[in-house]
C-alpha positions in Angstrom: 0.0 0.0 0.0 1.7 3.2 -1.2 0.5 5.6 1.5 1.4 3.4 4.4 4.6 4.0 6.4 5.6 0.3 6.2 5.4 -0.9 2.6 6.1 -4.5 3.5 3.7 -6.3 5.8 5.0 -7.3 9.2 4.8 -11.1 8.6 7.0 -10.7 5.5 9.5 -8.4 7.4 9.8 -11.0 10.1 10.4 -13.8 7.6 13.0 -11.9 5.7 14.9 -10.9 8.8 14.8 -14.5 10.1 16.4 -15.9 6.9 18.5 -13.2 5.2 21.7 -13.5 7.3 21.8 -17.3 6.7 21.0 -16.8 3.1 23.6 -14.1 2.7 26.4 -16.2 4.3 25.6 -19.3 2.3 25.5 -17.5 -1.1 28.3 -17.0 -3.7 30.3 -13.8 -3.2 28.5 -11.6 -5.7 25.1 -12.4 -4.3 26.5 -12.2 -0.7 27.5 -8.6 -1.4 24.0 -7.7 -2.6 22.3 -9.4 0.4 24.8 -7.7 2.7 23.6 -4.4 1.2 20.0 -5.5 1.7 20.7 -6.2 5.4 22.2 -2.7 5.7 19.1 -1.1 4.1 16.8 -3.1 6.4 19.1 -2.3 9.4 18.7 1.5 8.7 15.0 1.1 9.5 14.8 -1.8 11.9 18.1 -2.1 13.8 18.4 -2.2 16.8 14.8 -1.7 18.0 12.9 -3.9 15.6 15.8 -6.3 14.9 17.6 -6.9 18.3 19.0 -10.3 17.5 20.9 -9.2 14.3 24.3 -8.7 16.0 24.0 -11.9 18.0 23.2 -13.9 14.8 26.2 -12.3 13.0 28.6 -12.7 15.9 27.6 -16.4 16.3 28.9 -16.9 12.7 32.4 -16.1 13.7 32.6 -19.5 15.3 32.3 -21.2 11.9 36.0 -20.7 11.1 34.9 -20.4 7.4 36.7 -17.4 5.8 33.8 -16.9 3.4 31.3 -16.6 6.2 33.5 -14.5 8.4 34.2 -12.1 5.5 30.5 -11.8 4.8 29.8 -10.9 8.5 32.6 -8.3 8.5 31.4 -6.8 5.2 27.9 -6.6 6.5 29.0 -5.1 9.8 31.0 -2.5 7.9 28.1 -1.5 5.8 25.7 -1.5 8.7 28.0 0.5 11.1 29.3 3.1 8.6 26.3 5.2 9.1 27.6 6.1 12.5 30.4 8.2 10.9 28.0 10.9 9.7 25.2 10.9 12.3 24.7 13.8 14.6 25.8 13.2 18.2 22.9 12.4 20.4 22.1 10.3 23.4 20.2 7.9 21.2 23.2 7.5 18.9 25.6 6.9 21.8 23.2 4.3 23.3 23.1 2.5 20.0 26.9 2.6 19.5 27.3 1.2 23.1 24.9 -1.6 22.3 26.9 -2.4 19.1 30.3 -2.3 21.0 29.0 -4.5 23.8 27.8 -7.1 21.3 30.6 -6.9 18.7 33.9 -5.7 20.2 34.9 -8.7 22.3 33.9 -11.4 19.7 35.8 -9.4 17.0 38.9 -9.1 19.2 38.8 -12.8 19.9 38.5 -13.5 16.2 41.6 -11.6 15.5 43.5 -13.2 18.3 
């Protein structure tokens, strides 16, 4: 419906968010890049309030040891987090950045160790 705020029905949104990370990480590299961008677009609208388990799902994939999967997670994280570079400072922004750091920093450090 064109005049509605959400152009995709809630059931479809939930189904897409439940499957897109797995689909992205199990796809060939060119498709993986496109799905990574799709996650970033969805994340602009839904992350973190309407998609609180996104980071947990991505961080859990570090355990796979598969370079293709880890690279996909890192590429997605980069495209998802790069919006923080240009946002205006606010308490809401700092709260969201803290949430991201709490969920992502330690697993990323352990990955590099």
